[in-house]
N, CA and C atoms as an extended XYZ file, in Angstrom:
528
Properties=species:S:1:pos:R:3:atomname:S:1:resname:S:1:resid:I:1 pbc="F F F"
N         0.986       -1.214       -0.032 N   UNK     1
C        -0.072        0.022       -0.180 CA  UNK     1
C         0.958        1.502        0.004 C   UNK     1
N         0.619        2.171       -0.933 N   UNK     2
C         1.113        3.276       -1.132 CA  UNK     2
C         0.996        4.351       -0.106 C   UNK     2
N         1.614        5.055        0.345 N   UNK     3
C         1.519        6.408        1.178 CA  UNK     3
C         1.023        7.327        0.322 C   UNK     3
N         0.512        8.331        0.960 N   UNK     4
C        -0.353        9.443        0.135 CA  UNK     4
C         0.764       10.401       -0.767 C   UNK     4
N         1.838       10.315        0.188 N   UNK     5
C         2.555       11.146       -0.962 CA  UNK     5
C         3.585       10.566       -1.910 C   UNK     5
N         3.379        9.230       -1.892 N   UNK     6
C         3.906        8.286       -3.427 CA  UNK     6
C         2.847        8.387       -4.529 C   UNK     6
N         1.536        8.568       -4.342 N   UNK     7
C         0.583        9.249       -5.108 CA  UNK     7
C         0.479       10.399       -5.771 C   UNK     7
N         0.843       11.178       -4.680 N   UNK     8
C         0.996       12.564       -5.373 CA  UNK     8
C         2.530       12.782       -6.186 C   UNK     8
N         3.362       11.923       -5.800 N   UNK     9
C         4.715       11.897       -6.814 CA  UNK     9
C         4.261       11.392       -7.972 C   UNK     9
N         3.631       10.149       -8.137 N   UNK    10
C         3.150        9.831       -9.384 CA  UNK    10
C         2.514       10.491      -10.198 C   UNK    10
N         1.359       11.554       -9.505 N   UNK    11
C         0.636       12.629      -10.129 CA  UNK    11
C         1.558       13.364      -10.788 C   UNK    11
N         2.352       13.893      -10.128 N   UNK    12
C         3.465       15.095      -10.389 CA  UNK    12
C         4.281       14.345      -11.555 C   UNK    12
N         4.799       13.214      -11.671 N   UNK    13
C         5.552       12.731      -12.646 CA  UNK    13
C         4.606       12.726      -13.768 C   UNK    13
N         3.798       12.268      -13.913 N   UNK    14
C         2.479       12.049      -14.842 CA  UNK    14
C         2.520       13.803      -15.493 C   UNK    14
N         2.483       14.557      -14.830 N   UNK    15
C         2.130       15.874      -15.177 CA  UNK    15
C         3.527       16.532      -15.662 C   UNK    15
N         4.542       15.570      -15.870 N   UNK    16
C         5.608       16.324      -16.425 CA  UNK    16
C         6.913       17.020      -15.597 C   UNK    16
N         6.633       16.709      -14.099 N   UNK    17
C         7.739       17.349      -13.496 CA  UNK    17
C         8.979       16.564      -13.504 C   UNK    17
N         9.966       17.206      -13.434 N   UNK    18
C        11.636       16.873      -13.476 CA  UNK    18
C        12.022       15.888      -12.449 C   UNK    18
N        12.956       14.748      -12.661 N   UNK    19
C        13.285       14.103      -11.657 CA  UNK    19
C        13.906       14.569      -10.704 C   UNK    19
N        14.593       15.848      -10.966 N   UNK    20
C        15.195       16.567       -9.930 CA  UNK    20
C        14.054       17.368       -8.760 C   UNK    20
N        13.216       17.562       -9.693 N   UNK    21
C        12.068       18.137       -8.571 CA  UNK    21
C        11.215       17.209       -7.836 C   UNK    21
N        11.389       16.105       -8.433 N   UNK    22
C        10.537       14.833       -7.728 CA  UNK    22
C        11.315       14.456       -6.642 C   UNK    22
N        12.704       14.316       -6.976 N   UNK    23
C        13.370       13.928       -5.650 CA  UNK    23
C        13.169       14.893       -4.301 C   UNK    23
N        13.444       16.215       -4.812 N   UNK    24
C        13.354       17.319       -3.782 CA  UNK    24
C        11.951       17.093       -3.179 C   UNK    24
N        10.746       17.355       -3.900 N   UNK    25
C         9.441       16.853       -3.345 CA  UNK    25
C         9.511       15.934       -2.299 C   UNK    25
N        10.041       14.576       -2.763 N   UNK    26
C        10.061       13.415       -2.018 CA  UNK    26
C        10.518       13.799       -0.697 C   UNK    26
N        11.852       14.391       -0.867 N   UNK    27
C        12.459       14.578        0.510 CA  UNK    27
C        11.869       15.652        1.246 C   UNK    27
N        11.261       16.852        0.953 N   UNK    28
C        10.171       17.265        1.858 CA  UNK    28
C         9.152       16.416        2.255 C   UNK    28
N         8.458       15.551        1.659 N   UNK    29
C         7.519       14.856        2.305 CA  UNK    29
C         8.055       13.849        3.339 C   UNK    29
N         9.171       13.384        3.133 N   UNK    30
C         9.760       12.464        4.256 CA  UNK    30
C        10.058       13.384        5.263 C   UNK    30
N        10.788       14.399        5.152 N   UNK    31
C        11.014       15.135        6.202 CA  UNK    31
C         9.820       15.790        6.896 C   UNK    31
N         9.032       15.664        6.213 N   UNK    32
C         7.455       16.192        6.911 CA  UNK    32
C         7.122       15.105        7.948 C   UNK    32
N         7.079       14.125        7.402 N   UNK    33
C         6.313       12.729        8.121 CA  UNK    33
C         7.319       12.697        9.269 C   UNK    33
N         8.580       12.948        9.283 N   UNK    34
C         9.522       12.613       10.742 CA  UNK    34
C         9.161       13.565       11.579 C   UNK    34
N         8.868       14.874       11.128 N   UNK    35
C         8.623       16.111       11.959 CA  UNK    35
C         7.234       16.189       12.755 C   UNK    35
N         6.301       15.049       12.206 N   UNK    36
C         4.947       15.266       12.885 CA  UNK    36
C         5.025       14.890       14.298 C   UNK    36
N         4.392       16.050       14.758 N   UNK    37
C         4.147       16.076       16.393 CA  UNK    37
C         3.526       14.983       16.753 C   UNK    37
N         4.133       14.213       18.185 N   UNK    38
C         3.916       12.960       18.555 CA  UNK    38
C         2.187       12.807       19.033 C   UNK    38
N         1.513       14.011       19.148 N   UNK    39
C         0.303       13.922       19.426 CA  UNK    39
C        -0.403       13.927       18.194 C   UNK    39
N        -0.136       14.336       17.174 N   UNK    40
C        -0.738       14.244       15.619 CA  UNK    40
C        -0.727       12.753       15.392 C   UNK    40
N         0.249       11.896       15.602 N   UNK    41
C         0.695       10.456       15.489 CA  UNK    41
C        -0.554        9.764       16.146 C   UNK    41
N        -0.620       10.345       17.434 N   UNK    42
C        -1.728        9.437       18.166 CA  UNK    42
C        -2.883        9.837       17.948 C   UNK    42
N        -3.123       10.871       17.508 N   UNK    43
C        -4.629       11.071       16.956 CA  UNK    43
C        -4.963       10.540       15.705 C   UNK    43
N        -3.865       10.480       15.049 N   UNK    44
C        -3.986        9.711       13.587 CA  UNK    44
C        -4.496        8.121       13.901 C   UNK    44
N        -3.810        7.584       14.951 N   UNK    45
C        -3.928        6.038       15.432 CA  UNK    45
C        -5.200        6.194       16.075 C   UNK    45
N        -5.591        7.035       17.143 N   UNK    46
C        -6.813        6.880       17.667 CA  UNK    46
C        -8.086        7.190       16.341 C   UNK    46
N        -8.110        7.999       15.588 N   UNK    47
C        -9.192        7.995       14.838 CA  UNK    47
C        -9.152        6.271       13.887 C   UNK    47
N        -7.940        5.914       13.846 N   UNK    48
C        -8.402        4.417       13.176 CA  UNK    48
C        -9.016        3.473       13.992 C   UNK    48
N        -8.870        3.369       15.450 N   UNK    49
C        -8.967        2.624       16.151 CA  UNK    49
C       -10.480        2.806       16.618 C   UNK    49
N       -11.136        4.010       16.623 N   UNK    50
C       -12.390        4.614       16.912 CA  UNK    50
C       -13.191        4.359       15.776 C   UNK    50
N       -12.754        4.202       14.321 N   UNK    51
C       -13.371        4.109       13.134 CA  UNK    51
C       -13.329        2.609       13.262 C   UNK    51
N       -12.418        1.585       13.774 N   UNK    52
C       -12.922        0.012       13.694 CA  UNK    52
C       -13.933       -0.116       14.838 C   UNK    52
N       -13.974        0.679       15.814 N   UNK    53
C       -14.785        0.235       17.018 CA  UNK    53
C       -16.385        0.788       16.473 C   UNK    53
N       -16.498        1.798       15.886 N   UNK    54
C       -17.889        2.355       15.338 CA  UNK    54
C       -18.435        1.289       14.359 C   UNK    54
N       -17.337        0.855       13.477 N   UNK    55
C       -17.973       -0.260       12.516 CA  UNK    55
C       -18.522       -1.403       13.366 C   UNK    55
N       -17.669       -2.035       14.397 N   UNK    56
C       -18.360       -3.186       15.084 CA  UNK    56
C       -19.747       -2.639       15.821 C   UNK    56
N       -19.496       -1.677       16.506 N   UNK    57
C       -21.252       -1.188       16.876 CA  UNK    57
C       -21.825       -0.934       16.043 C   UNK    57
N       -21.745       -0.555       14.825 N   UNK    58
C       -22.549       -0.423       13.785 CA  UNK    58
C       -23.214       -1.862       13.316 C   UNK    58
N       -22.300       -2.535       12.827 N   UNK    59
C       -22.773       -4.247       13.048 CA  UNK    59
C       -23.573       -4.940       13.776 C   UNK    59
N       -23.338       -4.527       15.006 N   UNK    60
C       -24.176       -5.142       16.286 CA  UNK    60
C       -25.721       -4.398       16.204 C   UNK    60
N       -25.505       -3.020       16.091 N   UNK    61
C       -26.981       -2.271       16.143 CA  UNK    61
C       -27.816       -2.763       14.632 C   UNK    61
N       -27.182       -3.017       13.561 N   UNK    62
C       -27.489       -3.551       12.254 CA  UNK    62
C       -28.356       -5.071       12.868 C   UNK    62
N       -27.468       -5.761       13.432 N   UNK    63
C       -28.064       -7.277       13.819 CA  UNK    63
C       -29.150       -7.068       14.816 C   UNK    63
N       -29.022       -6.240       15.967 N   UNK    64
C       -30.327       -6.037       16.649 CA  UNK    64
C       -31.474       -5.238       15.892 C   UNK    64
N       -31.264       -4.669       15.014 N   UNK    65
C       -32.341       -4.221       14.088 CA  UNK    65
C       -33.017       -5.000       13.271 C   UNK    65
N       -32.288       -6.505       13.284 N   UNK    66
C       -32.856       -7.472       12.377 CA  UNK    66
C       -33.852       -8.197       12.936 C   UNK    66
N       -33.606       -8.134       14.632 N   UNK    67
C       -34.606       -9.244       15.335 CA  UNK    67
C       -35.865       -8.846       15.132 C   UNK    67
N       -36.700       -7.949       15.044 N   UNK    68
C       -38.123       -7.694       14.699 CA  UNK    68
C       -38.361       -7.986       13.347 C   UNK    68
N       -37.492       -7.986       12.641 N   UNK    69
C       -37.684       -8.501       11.289 CA  UNK    69
C       -37.719      -10.201       11.084 C   UNK    69
N       -37.297      -11.016       12.102 N   UNK    70
C       -37.617      -12.344       12.239 CA  UNK    70
C       -38.998      -12.660       12.314 C   UNK    70
N       -39.898      -12.069       13.085 N   UNK    71
C       -41.080      -12.454       13.328 CA  UNK    71
C       -42.167      -11.922       11.669 C   UNK    71
N       -41.370      -11.257       11.018 N   UNK    72
C       -42.570      -10.542        9.903 CA  UNK    72
C       -41.978      -11.201        8.674 C   UNK    72
N       -40.692      -11.618        8.394 N   UNK    73
C       -40.338      -11.969        7.118 CA  UNK    73
C       -40.064      -13.530        6.953 C   UNK    73
N       -40.319      -14.270        6.121 N   UNK    74
C       -39.915      -15.424        5.955 CA  UNK    74
C       -38.232      -15.811        5.570 C   UNK    74
N       -37.689      -16.642        5.541 N   UNK    75
C       -36.320      -16.514        5.020 CA  UNK    75
C       -35.620      -16.036        3.810 C   UNK    75
N       -36.565      -15.941        2.659 N   UNK    76
C       -35.897      -15.327        1.485 CA  UNK    76
C       -35.917      -13.688        1.770 C   UNK    76
N       -37.035      -13.425        2.309 N   UNK    77
C       -36.855      -11.816        2.502 CA  UNK    77
C       -36.202      -11.261        3.853 C   UNK    77
N       -35.797      -12.201        4.489 N   UNK    78
C       -34.996      -11.708        5.652 CA  UNK    78
C       -33.468      -11.979        5.097 C   UNK    78
N       -33.171      -12.948        4.056 N   UNK    79
C       -31.827      -12.819        3.623 CA  UNK    79
C       -31.803      -11.832        2.714 C   UNK    79
N       -32.657      -11.432        1.960 N   UNK    80
C       -32.756      -10.144        0.675 CA  UNK    80
C       -32.364       -8.726        1.875 C   UNK    80
N       -33.070       -8.829        3.036 N   UNK    81
C       -33.007       -7.643        3.922 CA  UNK    81
C       -31.484       -7.381        4.250 C   UNK    81
N       -30.864       -8.747        4.782 N   UNK    82
C       -29.472       -8.600        5.419 CA  UNK    82
C       -28.490       -8.205        4.362 C   UNK    82
N       -28.860       -8.653        3.032 N   UNK    83
C       -27.793       -8.553        2.128 CA  UNK    83
C       -27.780       -7.108        1.927 C   UNK    83
N       -29.105       -6.381        1.637 N   UNK    84
C       -28.956       -4.861        1.208 CA  UNK    84
C       -28.409       -4.299        2.551 C   UNK    84
N       -28.935       -4.506        3.752 N   UNK    85
C       -28.096       -3.792        4.814 CA  UNK    85
C       -26.628       -3.938        4.825 C   UNK    85
N       -26.437       -5.453        4.687 N   UNK    86
C       -24.508       -5.544        4.647 CA  UNK    86
C       -24.139       -4.828        3.456 C   UNK    86
N       -24.460       -4.689        2.544 N   UNK    87
C       -24.177       -4.006        1.347 CA  UNK    87
C       -24.188       -2.274        1.597 C   UNK    87
N       -25.205       -2.061        1.900 N   UNK    88
C       -25.376       -0.721        1.897 CA  UNK    88
C       -24.294       -0.410        3.514 C   UNK    88
N       -24.259       -0.832        4.302 N   UNK    89
C       -23.078       -0.520        5.538 CA  UNK    89
C       -21.927       -0.793        5.045 C   UNK    89
N       -21.460       -1.621        4.326 N   UNK    90
C       -20.447       -1.843        3.506 CA  UNK    90
C       -19.949       -0.686        2.682 C   UNK    90
N       -20.594       -0.181        2.094 N   UNK    91
C       -20.399        1.024        1.162 CA  UNK    91
C       -20.252        2.271        2.008 C   UNK    91
N       -20.877        2.222        2.828 N   UNK    92
C       -20.706        3.612        3.587 CA  UNK    92
C       -19.488        3.353        4.531 C   UNK    92
N       -18.928        2.206        5.069 N   UNK    93
C       -17.634        2.302        5.597 CA  UNK    93
C       -16.616        2.186        4.586 C   UNK    93
N       -16.726        1.702        3.358 N   UNK    94
C       -15.776        1.997        2.353 CA  UNK    94
C       -15.575        3.173        2.028 C   UNK    94
N       -16.448        4.027        1.754 N   UNK    95
C       -16.382        5.093        1.588 CA  UNK    95
C       -15.488        6.232        2.759 C   UNK    95
N       -15.736        5.965        3.880 N   UNK    96
C       -14.828        6.366        4.927 CA  UNK    96
C       -13.661        5.851        4.751 C   UNK    96
N       -13.341        4.622        4.518 N   UNK    97
C       -11.781        3.929        4.571 CA  UNK    97
C       -11.228        4.436        3.315 C   UNK    97
N       -11.787        4.780        1.945 N   UNK    98
C       -11.297        5.434        0.846 CA  UNK    98
C       -10.438        7.015        1.147 C   UNK    98
N       -11.266        7.594        2.143 N   UNK    99
C       -10.806        9.039        2.521 CA  UNK    99
C        -9.781        8.653        3.483 C   UNK    99
N        -9.722        7.679        4.267 N   UNK   100
C        -8.444        7.843        5.305 CA  UNK   100
C        -7.208        6.723        4.790 C   UNK   100
N        -7.654        5.979        3.645 N   UNK   101
C        -6.471        5.030        3.123 CA  UNK   101
C        -5.234        5.488        3.069 C   UNK   101
N        -4.880        6.629        2.905 N   UNK   102
C        -3.715        7.014        3.031 CA  UNK   102
C        -2.897        7.044        4.375 C   UNK   102
N        -3.700        6.951        5.325 N   UNK   103
C        -3.235        6.784        6.861 CA  UNK   103
C        -3.222        5.437        7.046 C   UNK   103
N        -3.772        4.743        6.530 N   UNK   104
C        -3.901        3.077        6.992 CA  UNK   104
C        -2.628        2.290        6.659 C   UNK   104
N        -2.589        1.363        7.593 N   UNK   105
C        -0.966        0.474        7.312 CA  UNK   105
C        -1.886       -1.106        7.216 C   UNK   105
N        -0.791       -2.100        6.760 N   UNK   106
C        -1.147       -3.171        6.281 CA  UNK   106
C        -2.032       -3.819        7.780 C   UNK   106
N        -1.687       -3.640        9.032 N   UNK   107
C        -2.445       -4.160       10.076 CA  UNK   107
C        -4.023       -3.493       10.154 C   UNK   107
N        -4.107       -2.593        9.737 N   UNK   108
C        -5.201       -1.951        9.430 CA  UNK   108
C        -6.160       -2.855        8.653 C   UNK   108
N        -5.655       -2.921        7.334 N   UNK   109
C        -6.388       -3.559        6.276 CA  UNK   109
C        -6.866       -5.044        6.798 C   UNK   109
N        -5.984       -5.656        7.566 N   UNK   110
C        -5.908       -7.042        7.908 CA  UNK   110
C        -7.105       -7.055        8.714 C   UNK   110
N        -7.270       -5.979        9.523 N   UNK   111
C        -8.506       -5.857       10.617 CA  UNK   111
C        -9.599       -5.700        9.864 C   UNK   111
N        -9.604       -4.849        8.908 N   UNK   112
C       -10.803       -4.647        7.963 CA  UNK   112
C       -11.290       -5.886        7.492 C   UNK   112
N       -10.275       -6.543        6.740 N   UNK   113
C       -10.541       -7.493        5.901 CA  UNK   113
C       -10.737       -8.634        6.544 C   UNK   113
N       -10.351       -9.108        8.064 N   UNK   114
C       -10.628      -10.384        8.382 CA  UNK   114
C       -11.407      -10.145        9.669 C   UNK   114
N       -11.061       -9.344       11.012 N   UNK   115
C       -11.479       -9.403       12.221 CA  UNK   115
C       -12.960       -8.880       11.954 C   UNK   115
N       -12.996       -7.662       11.395 N   UNK   116
C       -14.765       -7.357       11.527 CA  UNK   116
C       -15.350       -7.802       10.679 C   UNK   116
N       -15.162       -8.566        9.740 N   UNK   117
C       -16.412       -9.565        9.359 CA  UNK   117
C       -16.576      -10.831       10.097 C   UNK   117
N       -15.398      -11.173       10.970 N   UNK   118
C       -15.828      -12.200       11.862 CA  UNK   118
C       -16.695      -11.715       13.003 C   UNK   118
N       -16.096      -10.564       13.358 N   UNK   119
C       -17.091       -9.963       14.622 CA  UNK   119
C       -18.552       -9.838       14.075 C   UNK   119
N       -18.809       -9.275       12.948 N   UNK   120
C       -20.055       -9.193       12.322 CA  UNK   120
C       -20.923      -10.276       12.411 C   UNK   120
N       -20.336      -11.548       11.801 N   UNK   121
C       -20.788      -12.630       11.671 CA  UNK   121
C       -21.088      -13.415       12.876 C   UNK   121
N       -20.400      -13.277       13.938 N   UNK   122
C       -20.501      -13.550       15.406 CA  UNK   122
C       -21.475      -12.555       16.076 C   UNK   122
N       -21.555      -11.541       15.994 N   UNK   123
C       -22.424      -10.544       16.564 CA  UNK   123
C       -23.994      -11.165       15.937 C   UNK   123
N       -24.141      -11.139       14.625 N   UNK   124
C       -25.375      -11.308       13.997 CA  UNK   124
C       -25.853      -12.821       14.674 C   UNK   124
N       -25.021      -13.749       14.737 N   UNK   125
C       -25.239      -15.316       15.230 CA  UNK   125
C       -25.724      -15.337       16.533 C   UNK   125
N       -25.342      -14.213       17.370 N   UNK   126
C       -25.851      -14.157       18.854 CA  UNK   126
C       -27.039      -13.522       18.842 C   UNK   126
N       -27.113      -12.441       18.262 N   UNK   127
C       -28.429      -11.504       18.315 CA  UNK   127
C       -29.439      -12.118       17.740 C   UNK   127
N       -29.336      -12.804       16.465 N   UNK   128
C       -30.304      -13.303       15.857 CA  UNK   128
C       -30.818      -14.635       16.349 C   UNK   128
N       -29.749      -15.466       17.025 N   UNK   129
C       -29.978      -16.639       17.616 CA  UNK   129
C       -31.086      -16.370       19.010 C   UNK   129
N       -30.307      -15.300       19.547 N   UNK   130
C       -31.561      -15.075       20.555 CA  UNK   130
C       -32.836      -14.769       20.386 C   UNK   130
N       -32.968      -13.588       19.144 N   UNK   131
C       -34.389      -13.513       18.786 CA  UNK   131
C       -34.975      -14.337       18.345 C   UNK   131
N       -34.386      -15.671       17.667 N   UNK   132
C       -35.133      -16.673       16.844 CA  UNK   132
C       -35.519      -17.483       17.777 C   UNK   132
N       -34.964      -17.548       18.891 N   UNK   133
C       -35.099      -18.625       20.001 CA  UNK   133
C       -36.398      -17.821       20.975 C   UNK   133
N       -36.409      -16.714       21.160 N   UNK   134
C       -37.197      -15.916       22.040 CA  UNK   134
C       -38.562      -15.205       21.176 C   UNK   134
N       -38.590      -15.172       19.936 N   UNK   135
C       -39.737      -14.448       19.358 CA  UNK   135
C       -40.522      -15.840       18.772 C   UNK   135
N       -41.763      -15.439       18.703 N   UNK   136
C       -43.045      -16.359       17.605 CA  UNK   136
C       -42.241      -16.274       16.327 C   UNK   136
N       -42.576      -17.663       15.710 N   UNK   137
C       -42.082      -17.593       14.450 CA  UNK   137
C       -43.421      -18.149       13.558 C   UNK   137
N       -44.063      -16.894       13.189 N   UNK   138
C       -45.156      -17.200       12.502 CA  UNK   138
C       -45.089      -18.230       11.055 C   UNK   138
N       -43.960      -17.848       10.689 N   UNK   139
C       -43.996      -18.786        9.386 CA  UNK   139
C       -43.570      -20.496        9.594 C   UNK   139
N       -43.188      -20.737       10.758 N   UNK   140
C       -42.780      -22.038       11.135 CA  UNK   140
C       -41.510      -22.443       10.299 C   UNK   140
N       -40.465      -21.721       10.083 N   UNK   141
C       -39.402      -22.036        9.348 CA  UNK   141
C       -38.161      -22.202       10.226 C   UNK   141
N       -37.307      -22.939        9.860 N   UNK   142
C       -36.027      -23.154       10.498 CA  UNK   142
C       -35.313      -21.995        9.958 C   UNK   142
N       -34.487      -21.466       11.281 N   UNK   143
C       -33.665      -20.201       10.584 CA  UNK   143
C       -32.202      -20.554       11.131 C   UNK   143
N       -31.317      -20.378       10.370 N   UNK   144
C       -29.715      -20.791       10.878 CA  UNK   144
C       -29.197      -19.244       11.101 C   UNK   144
N       -28.831      -19.020       12.459 N   UNK   145
C       -27.951      -17.658       12.410 CA  UNK   145
C       -26.528      -17.871       11.961 C   UNK   145
N       -25.981      -18.965       12.114 N   UNK   146
C       -24.729      -19.104       11.539 CA  UNK   146
C       -24.929      -18.856       10.117 C   UNK   146
N       -25.737      -19.379        9.239 N   UNK   147
C       -26.036      -18.814        7.613 CA  UNK   147
C       -26.166      -17.439        7.583 C   UNK   147
N       -27.092      -16.858        8.238 N   UNK   148
C       -27.618      -15.436        8.458 CA  UNK   148
C       -26.261      -14.469        8.764 C   UNK   148
N       -25.599      -15.007        9.578 N   UNK   149
C       -24.208      -14.250       10.190 CA  UNK   149
C       -23.170      -14.101        9.237 C   UNK   149
N       -23.078      -15.396        8.279 N   UNK   150
C       -22.151      -15.447        7.447 CA  UNK   150
C       -22.512      -14.649        5.968 C   UNK   150
N       -23.946      -14.815        5.838 N   UNK   151
C       -24.344      -13.982        4.356 CA  UNK   151
C       -24.593      -12.521        5.005 C   UNK   151
N       -24.595      -12.066        6.073 N   UNK   152
C       -24.408      -10.654        6.357 CA  UNK   152
C       -23.125      -10.249        6.361 C   UNK   152
N       -22.233      -10.914        6.625 N   UNK   153
C       -20.604      -10.516        6.711 CA  UNK   153
C       -20.225      -10.725        5.257 C   UNK   153
N       -20.592      -11.543        4.603 N   UNK   154
C       -19.852      -11.668        3.219 CA  UNK   154
C       -20.703      -10.373        2.267 C   UNK   154
N       -21.969       -9.916        2.620 N   UNK   155
C       -22.552       -8.739        1.879 CA  UNK   155
C       -21.926       -7.559        2.586 C   UNK   155
N       -21.590       -7.364        3.509 N   UNK   156
C       -20.707       -6.182        4.213 CA  UNK   156
C       -19.320       -5.877        3.774 C   UNK   156
N       -18.632       -7.209        3.498 N   UNK   157
C       -17.220       -7.195        2.750 CA  UNK   157
C       -17.059       -6.987        1.567 C   UNK   157
N       -18.190       -7.324        0.618 N   UNK   158
C       -18.492       -7.126       -0.463 CA  UNK   158
C       -17.852       -5.657       -1.108 C   UNK   158
N       -18.300       -4.673       -0.841 N   UNK   159
C       -17.723       -3.415       -1.388 CA  UNK   159
C       -16.379       -3.206       -0.951 C   UNK   159
N       -15.794       -3.341       -0.180 N   UNK   160
C       -14.215       -3.206        0.241 CA  UNK   160
C       -13.592       -4.330       -0.279 C   UNK   160
N       -14.028       -5.408       -0.571 N   UNK   161
C       -13.479       -6.339       -1.624 CA  UNK   161
C       -13.407       -5.859       -3.028 C   UNK   161
N       -14.590       -5.522       -3.617 N   UNK   162
C       -14.549       -5.184       -4.793 CA  UNK   162
C       -13.672       -3.849       -5.087 C   UNK   162
N       -13.605       -3.093       -4.324 N   UNK   163
C       -12.627       -1.821       -4.553 CA  UNK   163
C       -11.236       -2.357       -4.342 C   UNK   163
N       -10.776       -3.030       -3.539 N   UNK   164
C        -9.552       -3.455       -3.277 CA  UNK   164
C        -9.103       -4.577       -4.796 C   UNK   164
N        -9.856       -5.101       -5.188 N   UNK   165
C        -9.761       -5.672       -6.455 CA  UNK   165
C        -9.477       -4.839       -7.363 C   UNK   165
N       -10.402       -3.840       -7.880 N   UNK   166
C       -10.239       -2.885       -8.823 CA  UNK   166
C        -8.885       -2.215       -8.529 C   UNK   166
N        -8.671       -1.813       -7.550 N   UNK   167
C        -7.422       -1.011       -7.138 CA  UNK   167
C        -6.192       -1.731       -7.749 C   UNK   167
N        -6.202       -3.107       -7.253 N   UNK   168
C        -5.118       -4.146       -7.523 CA  UNK   168
C        -4.830       -4.021       -9.301 C   UNK   168
N        -5.960       -4.283       -9.984 N   UNK   169
C        -5.936       -4.466      -11.317 CA  UNK   169
C        -5.579       -3.166      -11.723 C   UNK   169
N        -6.073       -1.937      -11.359 N   UNK   170
C        -5.572       -0.306      -11.676 CA  UNK   170
C        -4.193       -0.413      -11.376 C   UNK   170
N        -3.428       -1.034      -10.287 N   UNK   171
C        -2.251       -1.007      -10.489 CA  UNK   171
C        -1.383       -1.656      -11.090 C   UNK   171
N        -1.754       -2.878      -11.363 N   UNK   172
C        -1.010       -3.802      -12.437 CA  UNK   172
C        -1.013       -2.901      -13.764 C   UNK   172
N        -2.309       -2.516      -14.244 N   UNK   173
C        -2.333       -1.838      -15.588 CA  UNK   173
C        -1.577       -0.489      -15.449 C   UNK   173
N        -1.331        0.182      -14.628 N   UNK   174
C        -0.216        1.127      -14.512 CA  UNK   174
C         1.084        0.918      -14.334 C   UNK   174
N         1.321       -0.310      -13.837 N   UNK   175
C         2.786       -1.005      -13.431 CA  UNK   175
C         3.455       -1.098      -14.451 C   UNK   175
N         2.763       -1.446      -15.616 N   UNK   176
C         3.436       -1.828      -16.926 CA  UNK   176
C         4.234       -0.935      -17.737 C   UNK   176
């Protein structure tokens, strides 16, 4: 993953900047990074972790909001609603990730790509499992909280995954 200043340098080179000017600009960018006040670095890291916590709470809130729908909708309708909610919340999170992407490091992307979907699926499993066990089932159908949780987690990760794959192919195309 490239730093934000590397993207700027590529754009500057594409616009015709000389090699000497690019080297000078790169030196300024690197010097600036090392001169950042430690509190700014702390706040940057705090923003990342708060964002991840908000994503987890947002997923749990969505899971809780689905519980009343267990009574109203049969399985196909419930899956459709979960997929729409997952993709919608996934796009919202991807939009925020795109704006802070220049500050993210590899371990942040690992958390986004692995840990958050697992937490979302587990939260969906427990909340929907509890609701399914304690609410009346007017359609008399069996629901699997595991399958519902996995379907939501996949739908939630779909926008993030699509953007990463598109960026990868864009990178390969321009690498040549």
